[in-house]
N, C-alpha and C positions, 0 to 999 in steps of 0.2 A: 908754329906757336911762337909768339913773341915773349921775350923775357923782359920784365920790367923790374926796376929796383923796388917799387912798392910791392909787387907780387912776391919777390924774393924775401922782402922784409916780413910780409905777412906769413910766408912759409916758415921763416925763422921763429916768429912768435908762436905759430901753431906747433912747431917742434918743441919749443920750450914748454908749452902747455901739455904736450904729450908726455914729456919727461916728468912733469909734475904729476900727471895722471898715473903714470907707471909707478912713481914713488908712492902715491896714495894706495894703489892696488897692492903694492908690496907691504905697506903698513897694515892693510886689512888682512893680508896673509899672516903677518907677524902676530896680529891680535888673535887670530884663530888658533895659532900655536900656543899662545899664552893662556887662553881660556880653556881649551880642550887639549888634553894630553894626547899627542898623536904618535903613532909608531913611525919608525924610520922609513918604511916603504911609502907611507902616505906623505911624509915630508918630501921624499924624492919625487913622487908623482906631482905634488903641488908645485914644487920648484920647476919641474919640466913644463907644467901648464902655465906657470907665470912667465917663463922665458918665451913660450909660444905666444902668449897674449901680448907681451911687450913687443915682440917682433912684428906681430900683426898690427899693433897700434902704430909702430914706426912705419911700416909699409903702407898702411891706410892713410896716414898723414902725408906721405910722399905721393901717393896715388891721387888723393882727392885735392890736395892743396898745392901740388907742384907738377901736375900733369904726368904722374908716374915716374918721375925722375928722382932717384935717390942721390942726394948730393952729400958730400962729406960734412959740410957745415950744418946740414939738417941732423945728421947723426950726432955731431958735436953739440948742437943746440939741445937735442933730446937728453944727452948725458948732462949737460949744464942745467937743464930744467930739473932733472932728478937730484943733482947735487944741491941746487938752490932750495928745492923743497926740503931736503934733509937739513940744510943749514938754518933755514928759517923756522920750520915747524918742529924739528928734532923729533921728540917722542910725544908731541902734543896730541896728535890724532890717535896714536896707540893708546895713550892713557884715557882719552875721551871714549874710544871704542870699548876698552875694557870696562870702564865705568858704566857705559850704556848697557853692555851685556850683563853686568852685575845687577843693574836696576831692573832690567827685563827679567832676569832670573828671580829676583825677589818678588816682583809682581806676579809671576807665574806661580811661585810657591805660595804666596798669599791667596791667590785665586783657588789653587788646589786645596788649601786648608779650608776655605769657605765651602767648596763643593763637597769635601769629604767629612765635614763636621757632623751633618745629620747621620751619616753612616757610623761614625765613631760613637755618637750618642746611642744609636740602636745597639751596637755591640756592647756598650757598657750596661745597658738595661738588660739585654737578653743573654749576655755572655755567661754569667754565673749559672743561671738555670740550665742553659744548654750544656755547659761543662759538667754540672751535677748529673744531669740525665745521661750524658755520654759516659761519665765515669762509672755510674751504676750499670749502664747497659754493657759496658766493657767487662765489668765484674761478672754480670750474668752470663755473657757470652763465654767468658773464661770458664765459669763453672759448668756450663752446658758442654763445652768442649772436653773438659776433663771427664765428665760423666760418660759422654759418648765414647771416649777413648777406653774407659774401663769396661764398658759393655762390649765394645768391639774386641778388646783383648780377651775377655772371658769367652766370647763366641769363638774366637780363633783357637783358643786353647781347647775348647770342647770339640771343635771340628777336627783339630789335629789329633787329639786323643782318640776320637772315633775312628779316624782313618788308620791309626796305628794299632787299633785293637786294644787300647789300654783302658777303655771305658769299662766300668764295673757293670755287671748285669744284674 
């Protein structure tokens, strides 16, 4: 394989772009942590997956753009691409992603309100009559339970007194 200056320059540029892509992936990871409260175990797992993805991106860049040779300036260019991304964009994409997630969340809440509005109206219309019937049914059931209990206790007392010979003849 012949090594050309232009080929190496293109590899350097691809390594810079890979560093920027890794930084963008890291910003997406940071956004997910800001939007959703995550436990420590999930943060550790996501960090490990990020490191794995960054390593794979670095190796794929070396494999496809440099014939499989990992060169020190490729790694340095990737780090430089990450740093340049952070210097240029800072928290721009994180704020953008958080805002986008907030807008999507508001849209979903609005759609759910539209979907559940008819159900809410039905509950408002039929809620009081159903509660009224349920309350009176509960009172009736309570009354029936107490009467059944009284009858059962009387029967038990009669049975017990009959077994002991205490019953009057």
